[in-house]
C-alpha positions as CSV (number, residue, x, y, z in Angstrom):
1,M,-4.0,-69.3,48.3
2,A,-5.3,-65.9,49.7
3,T,-8.9,-64.8,49.2
4,Y,-9.5,-61.3,48.3
5,T,-12.6,-59.2,49.1
6,H,-13.4,-56.1,47.1
7,L,-14.0,-52.9,49.2
8,T,-17.1,-52.3,47.2
9,D,-18.5,-55.7,48.6
10,R,-18.1,-54.6,52.2
11,T,-20.8,-52.8,54.2
12,P,-19.4,-51.7,57.6
13,H,-21.7,-50.6,60.2
14,V,-20.5,-47.9,62.6
15,S,-22.7,-45.9,65.0
16,A,-22.4,-42.1,64.9
17,D,-21.0,-42.1,68.5
18,E,-18.4,-44.7,67.6
19,L,-17.3,-42.6,64.6
20,L,-17.2,-39.4,66.4
21,S,-15.2,-40.8,69.3
22,G,-12.4,-41.4,67.0
23,F,-11.9,-37.7,66.2
24,R,-9.3,-35.9,68.3
25,P,-8.0,-32.3,67.9
26,S,-4.5,-32.0,66.7
27,E,-2.0,-31.6,69.6
28,R,-0.5,-28.4,68.1
29,F,-3.9,-26.7,69.0
30,G,-3.9,-28.0,72.6
31,E,-3.5,-24.5,74.2
32,V,-5.9,-22.8,71.8
33,S,-9.5,-21.9,72.6
34,F,-12.1,-19.5,71.6
35,N,-11.1,-17.3,74.5
36,T,-7.5,-17.1,73.7
37,C,-7.9,-16.6,69.9
38,L,-9.1,-13.0,70.1
């Protein structure tokens, strides 16, 4: 039988650098920059 763990019982540890490295801009904004938006 499977054992279940509640999400409230978990305490993940992620560094700020690891968390920020997962963010990527959307591809639809690939050609946009502050220089081209004016």
